[in-house]
Phi, psi and omega in degrees: 000314180300320179299317180295315180296317181294323177295319179295316180297316179296321178297317178296318178297319178297318178298319179296317180296314180298315179299318179296319179296319178300315179298319180295313180295323178295316179296319178300318179298317180295319179294315180297314184288343180275354180282148180300321181296321180292316180296323179297330179277331181286147179075168177293153182295148174298138181098351178264156180275141175301126183290162179287137175201167176253151174214183179244135172291121185296325186286326183234356177078002180288149176285135176238161178250155186304329180298330180293340181289318185247009182287085185196154176286352180253157172294159185231131173262118177252114180251127179265126184228157173234151187294329186260014184266116180300321180293328177295322179295325175298316179300316183293331176295327183268356189299323178297317178299318181296314181298317179294319182293320185255021180305124179086349182247340188210135173269149178239132176230128172255130184240109180280131180256132182081108187283104179228083190308314183295321180288323176292328176303320181291313186278338181266357188297328183257012181285134180302151185293337181274003173269125179284137181241123177231155174230155182293136172279113186297337178285338180222071183297146182246338188305307181289329179293339178266009180062036179261145179237336185227159173235153357279128178239141183227150169243138169258117185253144172277187186292345180257005180084016178274133181288120180260325179214159178201161176150180175296144186211095178232009176217166177295334178297322178295317179297317177303315181297315178301313186292318179298318179296319178298314180297318181290329179289335177291335182264008176232161174219165180268127178277182185296338179270004178083017181256137178287133177229152179290145179266000000 
């Protein structure tokens, strides 16, 4: 009897230790990923062109090419989301506000990572019709090819598909920051010494 009780107690203690370790590593990851240096390393570098890739149009299942994402006279915010990510759900709650605030100035694209149709049906159901919805083609995944590790992560692309801003993006404040930085960069240029100057 004593042997059985001690095994149960040890098993419970092991579960508590494992759960605690998971929480500690998760917290460490959040702290690391929230640092500016880490965000600067995630994703493709600012100033590079979004590489060519294929994806699937979520609404009709047709294959699309990366150029279709940013083929517009306006800049485009591409946000990568996953169905089970709480921060992604926060972003999706604000998507209507973002579309209304930047109507006519910014295109919005949501890019679902990991093809899970039923779960994407749930998170995409209230997304405005003028937001483009794409999902990763599992035969040609793009998430890792773009050097991304976490969601929601966004790129702000200009009309030629050049990355202007990037980073974690789960609130309208992040979108505001991307857009303000993009607008201010349009009014500056790099001089011969590599210093930004006003135009």
